[in-house]
TORLUM-921043 format. One record per residue (C-alpha): residue in one letter; residue number from 0; x, y, z. Coordinates in nm, 3 decimals, m for minus. Example, Ala and Ser with C-alpha at 12.3 -4.5 7.8 and 13.67 -1.06 7.14 Angstrom:
BEGIN
<rec 'A'; 0; <1.230; m0.450; 0.780>>
<rec 'S'; 1; <1.367; m0.106; 0.714>>
***
This chain:
BEGIN
<rec 'M'; 0; <0.015; 0.918; m1.574>>
<rec 'G'; 1; <m0.340; 1.045; m1.638>>
<rec 'L'; 2; <m0.469; 1.272; m1.908>>
<rec 'S'; 3; <m0.414; 1.641; m1.841>>
<rec 'L'; 4; <m0.713; 1.750; m2.049>>
<rec 'H'; 5; <m1.077; 1.667; m1.978>>
<rec 'K'; 6; <m1.420; 1.706; m2.137>>
<rec 'G'; 7; <m1.551; 2.063; m2.131>>
<rec 'Q'; 8; <m1.210; 2.220; m2.074>>
<rec 'R'; 9; <m1.126; 2.529; m2.278>>
<rec 'L'; 10; <m0.794; 2.533; m2.459>>
<rec 'R'; 11; <m0.585; 2.702; m2.725>>
<rec 'P'; 12; <m0.334; 2.563; m2.977>>
<rec 'I'; 13; <0.027; 2.594; m2.859>>
<rec 'H'; 14; <0.163; 2.641; m3.212>>
<rec 'P'; 15; <m0.064; 2.873; m3.416>>
<rec 'A'; 16; <0.100; 2.778; m3.748>>
<rec 'V'; 17; <0.038; 2.407; m3.686>>
<rec 'A'; 18; <m0.327; 2.474; m3.600>>
<rec 'E'; 19; <m0.377; 2.668; m3.920>>
<rec 'R'; 20; <m0.187; 2.428; m4.143>>
<rec 'E'; 21; <m0.296; 2.092; m4.000>>
<rec 'W'; 22; <m0.652; 2.158; m3.885>>
<rec 'G'; 23; <m0.762; 2.480; m4.058>>
<rec 'V'; 24; <m0.813; 2.648; m3.720>>
<rec 'A'; 25; <m0.712; 3.009; m3.656>>
<rec 'G'; 26; <m0.395; 3.017; m3.446>>
<rec 'D'; 27; <m0.560; 3.224; m3.174>>
<rec 'A'; 28; <m0.879; 3.013; m3.165>>
<rec 'V'; 29; <m1.017; 2.885; m2.837>>
<rec 'G'; 30; <m1.186; 2.546; m2.838>>
<rec 'T'; 31; <m1.364; 2.309; m2.601>>
<rec 'V'; 32; <m1.261; 1.950; m2.540>>
<rec 'I'; 33; <m1.531; 1.709; m2.655>>
<rec 'C'; 34; <m1.338; 1.399; m2.555>>
<rec 'A'; 35; <m0.990; 1.319; m2.420>>
<rec 'Y'; 36; <m0.849; 0.968; m2.453>>
<rec 'R'; 37; <m0.536; 0.759; m2.475>>
<rec 'V'; 38; <m0.447; 0.554; m2.783>>
<rec 'T'; 39; <m0.203; 0.268; m2.738>>
<rec 'Y'; 40; <0.029; 0.164; m3.019>>
<rec 'E'; 41; <0.233; m0.156; m2.997>>
<rec 'R'; 42; <0.564; 0.008; m3.083>>
<rec 'L'; 43; <0.510; 0.368; m2.977>>
<rec 'G'; 44; <0.336; 0.320; m2.643>>
<rec 'A'; 45; <0.045; 0.540; m2.533>>
<rec 'V'; 46; <m0.042; 0.872; m2.692>>
<rec 'D'; 47; <m0.295; 1.116; m2.546>>
<rec 'R'; 48; <m0.546; 1.251; m2.799>>
<rec 'V'; 49; <m0.833; 1.499; m2.790>>
<rec 'D'; 50; <m1.134; 1.587; m2.999>>
<rec 'V'; 51; <m1.185; 1.964; m2.987>>
<rec 'R'; 52; <m1.479; 2.182; m3.101>>
<rec 'F'; 53; <m1.375; 2.526; m3.226>>
<rec 'G'; 54; <m1.711; 2.617; m3.377>>
<rec 'P'; 55; <m2.042; 2.469; m3.488>>
<rec 'K'; 56; <m1.889; 2.304; m3.794>>
<rec 'Q'; 57; <m1.523; 2.312; m3.696>>
<rec 'I'; 58; <m1.413; 2.006; m3.499>>
<rec 'V'; 59; <m1.062; 1.865; m3.478>>
<rec 'W'; 60; <m1.068; 1.487; m3.430>>
<rec 'G'; 61; <m0.784; 1.289; m3.269>>
<rec 'A'; 62; <m0.532; 1.570; m3.229>>
<rec 'P'; 63; <m0.230; 1.516; m3.004>>
<rec 'A'; 64; <m0.310; 1.653; m2.658>>
<rec 'T'; 65; <0.042; 1.795; m2.638>>
<rec 'E'; 66; <m0.048; 2.045; m2.912>>
<rec 'F'; 67; <m0.286; 2.235; m2.681>>
<rec 'A'; 68; <m0.257; 2.450; m2.369>>
<rec 'P'; 69; <m0.549; 2.460; m2.127>>
<rec 'L'; 70; <m0.691; 2.801; m2.039>>
<rec 'P'; 71; <m0.734; 2.891; m1.674>>
<rec 'D'; 72; <m1.075; 2.794; m1.536>>
<rec 'Q'; 73; <m1.307; 3.092; m1.536>>
<rec 'K'; 74; <m1.505; 3.079; m1.216>>
<rec 'M'; 75; <m1.843; 3.246; m1.228>>
<rec 'S'; 76; <m1.860; 3.486; m0.938>>
<rec 'A'; 77; <m2.188; 3.551; m0.763>>
<rec 'P'; 78; <m2.336; 3.895; m0.840>>
<rec 'E'; 79; <m2.284; 4.150; m0.566>>
<rec 'I'; 80; <m2.593; 4.273; m0.388>>
<rec 'H'; 81; <m2.597; 4.643; m0.298>>
***
């Protein structure tokens, strides 16, 4: 099974209280994936992790990917010509 998150993707914490307590990120914050990767532990198997930028000096390193929900892609529409 591949990673469900990818670089540049916008996402939001699933559990606002966890985001605030564990990472010091506002529960309603929207961040951008810097890197998504899989860490393999001998006894636990593989765990998907992400590094997420929430602001210029606010980066969450190595958070479980399952703690985030991706936002729908926002397609830039071409301007209408009248």
